[in-house]
C-alpha positions in Angstrom: -14.9 -3.4 -0.5 -12.2 -5.8 -1.3 -10.1 -8.0 1.0 -7.2 -6.1 2.6 -4.1 -8.3 2.9 -1.5 -7.7 5.7 0.6 -4.6 5.1 3.8 -6.4 6.1 5.0 -10.0 6.2 2.9 -11.9 8.7 6.1 -12.8 10.7 6.2 -9.1 11.6 2.9 -9.3 13.4 3.7 -12.7 14.9 6.9 -11.2 16.5 4.9 -8.3 18.0 2.4 -10.7 19.5 5.3 -12.8 20.8 6.7 -9.8 22.6 3.3 -9.1 24.3 3.1 -12.8 25.3 6.6 -12.6 26.8 5.6 -9.7 29.0 2.5 -11.6 30.0 4.5 -14.7 31.0 6.9 -12.6 33.0 3.8 -11.5 35.0 2.6 -15.1 35.4 0.6 -15.5 32.2 -3.0 -15.4 31.3 -5.1 -14.4 28.3 -5.1 -11.1 26.5 -8.3 -10.0 24.8 -8.1 -7.0 22.4 -11.1 -5.8 20.4 -10.9 -3.7 17.2 -14.3 -2.1 17.5 -17.6 -1.9 15.6 -19.0 0.4 13.0 -20.7 3.5 14.6 -24.0 5.0 13.5 -23.8 8.6 12.2 -27.5 9.2 11.7 -30.4 7.1 10.5 -28.9 4.3 8.4 -25.6 6.1 7.7 -22.4 5.1 9.5 -19.1 6.8 10.2 -16.2 5.3 8.2 -14.9 2.4 10.2 -11.3 2.8 11.5 -9.7 -0.2 13.3 -8.3 0.0 16.8 -4.6 0.9 16.7 -3.5 -1.6 19.3 -5.4 -4.4 17.6 -4.0 -3.4 14.2 -0.5 -3.2 15.5 -0.6 -6.8 16.6 -2.6 -8.2 13.7 -2.6 -6.1 10.5 -6.3 -7.0 10.3 -8.6 -4.2 9.2 -12.2 -5.6 9.3 -14.6 -4.5 12.1 -16.2 -6.8 14.7 -13.0 -8.8 15.5 -11.1 -9.7 18.6 -7.5 -10.8 19.1 -6.8 -13.4 21.9 -3.3 -14.2 23.1 -3.1 -17.2 25.4 0.1 -17.4 27.3 0.4 -20.2 29.9 3.7 -21.1 31.7 5.4 -24.1 30.1 2.9 -24.2 27.2 3.2 -22.9 23.6 1.7 -19.4 23.2 -1.4 -19.3 21.0 -2.8 -16.3 19.1 -6.5 -16.5 18.0 -8.5 -14.3 15.8 -12.3 -14.1 16.2 -13.8 -12.4 13.2 -16.9 -12.2 11.1 -17.8 -15.4 9.3 -18.3 -15.5 5.5 -21.8 -14.4 4.6 -22.7 -14.0 0.9 -25.8 -12.0 1.6 -24.0 -9.5 3.8 -21.0 -9.4 1.5 -23.2 -8.4 -1.4 -24.0 -5.2 0.4 -20.8 -4.5 2.4 -18.0 -6.2 0.6 -15.9 -9.3 0.9 -14.9 -10.7 4.2 -11.9 -12.9 5.0 -13.8 -15.3 7.3 -12.0 -17.2 10.1 -10.2 -19.9 8.1 -8.8 -17.7 5.4 -7.8 -15.0 7.9 -6.0 -17.6 10.0 -3.7 -18.5 7.1 -3.3 -15.0 5.7 -2.5 -13.3 8.9 -0.6 -16.0 10.7 -2.8 -17.0 13.6 -2.6 -20.3 15.5 -6.4 -20.5 15.5 -9.5 -18.6 14.4 -13.2 -18.7 15.1 -16.4 -16.9 14.3 -17.1 -13.7 16.2 -20.6 -15.2 16.7 -19.1 -17.7 19.2 -17.3 -15.0 21.2 -19.5 -15.3 24.3 -19.0 -19.1 24.5 -15.4 -19.2 23.3 -13.9 -16.7 25.8 -15.4 -18.3 29.0 -14.1 -21.7 27.9 -10.6 -20.3 27.7 -10.6 -18.7 31.1 -10.7 -21.8 33.2 -7.4 -22.3 34.9 -6.1 -18.8 34.2 -5.3 -16.3 36.9 -5.6 -13.0 35.0 -7.1 -11.3 32.0 -5.1 -8.7 30.1 -7.0 -6.1 28.1 -6.4 -2.5 26.8 -8.3 -0.4 29.3 -7.1 2.9 27.9 -9.3 6.0 27.1 -11.1 5.3 23.9 -11.1 1.5 24.3 -14.3 -0.5 23.8 -16.6 1.0 26.4 -18.4 -2.2 27.1 -15.2 -4.1 27.8 -15.3 -4.1 31.6 -18.9 -5.4 31.5 -18.0 -8.0 29.0 -15.0 -9.2 31.0 -17.0 -9.5 34.2 -19.7 -11.4 32.4 -17.3 -13.9 30.9 -15.5 -14.4 34.2 -18.8 -15.1 35.9 -19.8 -17.5 33.2 -16.5 -19.4 33.5 -16.9 -19.6 37.2 -20.4 -21.0 36.8 -19.2 -23.6 34.3 -16.3 -24.8 36.3 -18.3 -25.1 39.5 -15.1 -24.4 41.5 -13.2 -27.3 40.0 -10.7 -24.8 38.4 -9.6 -21.3 39.2 -10.8 -18.4 37.1 -9.2 -15.0 36.6 -9.4 -12.8 39.6 -7.2 -10.0 38.3 -7.6 -7.7 35.3 -4.4 -6.2 34.0 -4.3 -3.1 31.7 -2.3 -4.2 28.6 -2.0 -0.6 27.3 1.4 0.2 28.8 2.9 -3.0 27.4 1.7 -2.4 23.8 2.4 1.3 24.0 6.0 0.6 25.1 6.6 -1.4 21.8 4.7 1.1 19.6 6.9 3.9 20.8 9.9 2.7 18.8 9.1 2.4 15.1 10.7 -0.4 13.0 11.9 0.0 9.5 8.6 -1.0 7.9 6.7 1.5 10.0 9.1 4.3 9.2 8.9 3.6 5.5 5.1 4.0 5.6 5.4 7.1 7.7 7.7 8.6 5.2 5.2 8.0 2.4 2.4 9.5 4.6 4.6 12.6 5.2 5.3 13.0 1.5 1.6 12.8 0.5 0.7 15.3 3.2 3.5 17.7 2.1 2.1 17.6 -1.5 -1.3 18.5 -0.1 0.1 21.5 1.7 1.9 22.7 -1.3 -1.2 22.4 -3.4 -3.1 24.5 -0.8 -0.5 27.2 -1.0 -0.7 27.3 -4.8 -4.5 27.4 -4.6 -5.0 30.1 -1.9 -6.9 33.2 -3.0 -8.5 36.0 -1.0 -12.3 35.4 -1.3 -11.9 31.6 -1.1 -13.5 29.9 1.9 -11.6 27.8 4.4 -13.6 24.7 3.3 -12.8 25.2 -0.3 -9.1 25.3 0.5 -9.5 22.2 2.6 -10.8 20.5 -0.5 -7.4 21.0 -2.2 -5.7 19.2 0.6 -8.1 16.3 0.7 -8.1 15.8 -3.1 -4.3 15.4 -3.0 -4.4 13.0 0.0 -6.9 10.7 -1.7 -5.4 10.9 -5.2 -2.0 10.0 -3.9 -3.2 6.9 -2.2 -3.9 7.9 1.4 -7.1 6.3 2.8 -8.2 9.4 4.7 -7.3 12.5 6.5 -5.5 11.6 9.8 -7.7 14.0 11.8 -10.2 16.8 11.1 -8.2 19.4 9.2 -7.6 22.8 10.7 -7.9 25.5 8.0 -8.1 28.9 9.7 -7.9 32.3 8.2 -7.1 35.5 10.1 -8.3 35.6 13.7 -9.6 32.0 13.3 -5.9 30.9 13.5 -5.8 31.9 17.1 -8.4 29.2 17.9 -6.1 26.1 18.1 -8.6 23.5 16.8 -10.6 25.7 14.4 -12.1 23.3 11.8 -12.4 24.5 8.2 -15.6 26.4 7.8 -17.4 29.0 5.7 -15.2 31.9 6.7 -13.9 33.8 3.7 -10.1 34.3 3.4 -9.3 38.0 3.6 -6.6 39.7 1.4 -4.4 40.6 4.4 -5.0 37.3 6.3 -2.5 34.7 7.2 -3.9 31.2 6.6 -2.9 28.4 9.1 -3.4 24.8 7.9 -2.8 21.9 10.3 -3.5 18.8 8.3 -2.1 15.3 7.7 -3.2 12.1 6.0 -3.5 8.5 7.1 -1.7 5.9 5.0 -2.2 2.2 6.0 -3.1 3.4 9.5 -0.1 5.7 10.0 -0.5 9.5 10.4 1.3 12.5 9.2 0.9 15.9 10.9 2.0 19.1 9.3 1.2 22.8 10.0 2.1 25.7 7.8 1.1 29.3 7.9 1.2 31.5 4.8 -0.2 34.9 3.5 -3.3 34.8 1.4 -2.1 37.6 -0.8 1.3 36.0 -1.3 3.4 38.4 0.8 4.0 38.5 4.6 3.5 41.9 6.1 6.2 43.3 8.4 4.3 42.2 11.5 3.5 38.8 10.2 7.1 38.3 9.1 8.5 39.3 12.5 6.3 36.8 14.4 6.8 34.1 11.7 10.6 34.4 12.1 10.3 34.0 15.8 8.3 30.8 15.5 10.6 29.4 12.9 13.6 30.2 15.1 11.8 28.4 18.0 11.3 25.4 15.9 15.0 25.4 14.9 15.9 25.5 18.6 13.6 22.6 19.4 14.9 20.5 16.4 18.5 21.0 17.8 17.3 19.4 21.1 15.7 16.4 19.4 18.3 13.7 19.6 19.0 10.4 21.3 19.6 10.8 25.0 17.8 14.2 25.3 14.7 14.5 27.4 11.4 14.7 25.6 10.8 18.1 27.1 14.1 19.7 26.1 12.7 20.8 22.7 9.7 22.5 24.4 12.0 24.3 26.8 14.2 25.5 24.0 11.2 26.7 22.0 9.7 28.5 24.9 13.0 30.4 25.5 13.1 31.6 21.9 9.4 32.5 21.7 9.6 34.4 24.9 12.7 36.4 23.9 11.0 37.2 20.6 7.9 38.5 22.3 10.1 40.7 24.5 12.0 42.0 21.5 8.7 42.9 19.8 7.4 44.8 22.9 4.6 42.3 23.5 6.0 41.1 26.8 7.6 43.8 29.1 9.8 41.8 31.4 13.2 40.1 31.4 13.6 36.7 29.9 14.0 34.8 33.2 11.0 36.5 34.9 8.8 36.0 31.8 9.5 32.3 31.7 9.3 31.8 35.5 6.0 33.6 35.7 4.6 32.1 32.4 4.1 35.5 30.8 4.4 33.8 27.4 1.4 31.6 28.0 -1.3 33.9 26.7 0.5 33.8 23.4 1.8 30.2 23.4 -0.5 27.8 25.3 0.3 24.4 24.0 3.3 22.1 24.1 5.9 21.8 21.3 5.2 18.2 20.2 3.7 14.8 20.7 4.4 11.2 19.6 3.2 10.3 16.1 2.4 6.9 14.6 -0.8 4.8 14.3 -2.5 7.6 16.2 -1.9 11.3 15.7 -1.2 11.6 19.4 0.5 8.2 19.5 0.9 5.7 22.2 3.6 6.0 24.9 4.3 8.0 28.0 6.2 11.3 27.9 7.4 11.1 31.5 8.5 8.2 33.7 7.1 9.8 36.9 3.6 10.9 37.9 2.1 13.8 36.0 2.0 16.0 39.1 5.6 15.4 40.1 7.5 18.6 41.0 10.4 17.6 38.9 9.2 15.1 36.2 11.6 12.5 34.9 11.1 13.0 31.2 11.5 10.0 28.9 14.8 10.2 26.9 14.6 10.1 23.2 15.7 7.0 21.3 16.3 6.3 17.6 13.1 5.1 15.9 10.8 7.5 17.9 8.7 9.8 15.8 7.4 13.1 17.2 6.1 16.4 16.0 7.8 19.7 16.6 5.2 22.5 16.5 5.8 25.9 18.2 3.4 28.7 17.6 2.3 32.2 18.6 -1.3 33.4 18.8 -2.0 37.1 19.3 -5.5 38.2 20.2 -7.0 41.6 21.1 -7.6 40.2 24.6 -3.9 39.4 25.1 -2.9 43.0 25.6 -0.4 43.0 22.7 0.0 46.1 20.5 -2.8 46.4 18.0 -0.6 45.9 15.0 -0.2 42.2 16.0 -3.8 41.4 16.7 -5.4 38.4 15.0 -2.1 36.9 13.9 -1.9 33.1 14.6 1.2 31.2 13.4 2.2 27.6 13.9 5.0 25.6 12.1 4.9 21.9 12.5 7.0 19.1 11.2 7.3 15.3 11.8 10.7 14.4 13.3 12.2 10.9 13.2 14.9 10.5 15.9 18.0 9.1 14.3 21.3 7.8 15.7 22.8 11.3 15.7 19.9 13.7 15.9 16.6 13.9 14.0 15.3 14.0 10.4 12.4 16.2 9.5 10.5 13.9 7.2 7.9 16.6 6.2 10.2 19.2 4.8 9.0 18.5 1.2 6.8 21.5 2.0 9.1 24.5 2.8 9.1 26.7 5.9 11.3 29.6 4.7 9.3 32.7 4.0 10.7 33.4 0.5 10.1 29.8 -0.5 6.5 29.9 0.7 5.9 33.1 -1.2 7.4 31.5 -4.3 5.1 28.5 -4.1 2.1 30.8 -3.7 3.2 32.9 -6.7 3.6 29.7 -8.8 -0.2 29.2 -8.5 -1.2 32.6 -9.7 
């Protein structure tokens, strides 16, 4: 392992930390403590590949494990950002690769101070004296021991001060503040996401050219992953979904040993991670190179639904507008095919489409596949949710689908057809740009790509 320098100019990360500090000062100030996480054991002496915490990385650009960011924001005093990271250790580095070490990391990543992670349990309590609150990301998936650590540090600070100074009595979840800033991508983030989208698109095209009846799902996944890694991505952004035939009706079907049948549709939902930023593409295509009449009919409905959702993806439009537009097109299509036997208004009001379309039409995308930021500005159980309005710089997926199983009650000719079409949309000043369309969606173009691999 070699040292990984900041992806962007360090002033970029300083500015992000400054915005967080500003929000803290508006609330009275305190200290923010943000961990990146530790390597996790897979089995015996093997570990899962380490992946940094997204909030931590957004504010630091630092990719090593076992590190903490501290932002100290006191009223009428200069804000300080500190990095606590692994110290240099020649013996460990022989096995696991080079480390920055506190002093080199301080200069390279633009911190005001740095210290060894080995001093964490002494360094943090010493900073708490005189502060009223501690800010930390308390979101799902955060460091599970964080509440226990915070309580221990506060208790230690209280003991050390012996009542001479106040210690924090309030913990504040920093997740909404960081998520608010992560929701709007800047020019540098967008540039990386475009690259990630291009690499993922190349992988999907390679899979279309490689598909053959008799191939396994896992073998087809290998085509994707080979392109991702050869083109510079560090990993897949999530566990790839490669599903043949009836497997495509299972929304999160991981690539397995199932053999691709001659009359099957193959659904691939896969993206890559480039410098932390995810792409997320789904395409559905025929294993034998030609859509059947039933497959084509449903495919065209899903594509029309995506077009309708894309038209609603623009500044000032509610996040949910795309979903509502897609549901209307999908439902009408199901009625036209005789799968739903009701009028459009009744079918939507009663949710008669839900056995065939059970997920939403999109999600935020960025450092996480389901990226940070709320979708609505009111409580989840509100009768009439106040959906967040789209703004330039937001990135989201648009991914309608249809899934027809025997149990759904649909005519037999449609059984075991699962179709999803997904693209990554960058909201622009006038609408949106689909940054993943280097892999086509038109049926004739898909068939041409498959034919080019034969």
